Every structure is written in structure tokens, then in C-alpha cells.
C-alpha positions, 0 to 999 in steps of 0.5 A: 512486505511493503516495509521490506522494499529495497527501494532507495528513494523516498517512499511514503506508505499510507495504511488506511483503516476503512472504518473497521468495527475492530480497530484492534486489527490495525493496532499491531501494524501501528505499534510496529510502524508508528515510529517509521517516518515512511508510514502514515495512518488514516483511520476513516470514521465509516466503512466507505469501501475500498475505492474511497479508502484508496482515494483518501490515501491518494489525496494525502500523498504528495508523490509522483507515483502511487502503488495500491497494495492490499493488506494481504498482498505479499511483495517481492523486495524489489517490486517498488524499485522495478516499478519505479524504473519502468515508470521513468520511461515517458512512454509508459503510463502505468505498470504492474507486477505479476500477480500470483494468487496464493489462495486460488483454491480457497473460496469464501 
């Protein structure tokens, strides 16, 4: 859903594979978005956890704003636009959208 954002500004998307044992999982995403200049792929050698995977993407970025999105997150098409508009207010240091759990009745 990040690829379908209506945001008109520059947006860089980092897809991080956190050393997964099965690289075939990220292969379809790579095939679809490898030619999209907004997308960059980071393949970590070892599973170092979510936070370090996020840090790897942040260190690669050069933008003023960062939005962390998980692989199972579905975003409305205007989320990035709305968050960027909020962040232009100098009195705001962080912003987030409304979270709706689609799997709230499922447990592991």
C-alpha cells in the first residue's frame, strides 16, 4: 500500500529483509518494485531484530521525515500526504495515523 500513496513530493521507500531464512519471500516485492526509483532494498545478513532493521533504513535515508511501516500494514492512499502536512507545523514533533487491527480476533 506504500506504493499507492497519493503523496506528490519526493518519497524514498526502504524495504528491509532482516536476514530472513527464506529470501524468496521478498523476491516478488523486489521483482515488482526494482525498477521504481522510490524503492531501495536492504538485505541484512543476519536477523538482528525489528529495531536494528529500522535503524538500517533510517541510516540509509536522507529525508527530513521517516515513516516506519511493517510488511503487513495497509495504508489509506492519503496517509503520507496527511502526515507530511501535520509535520510541517513547527509545533508538532511526531505524528501517526489511526491504527485499526484487522486481525484483532486472531492469536498466535
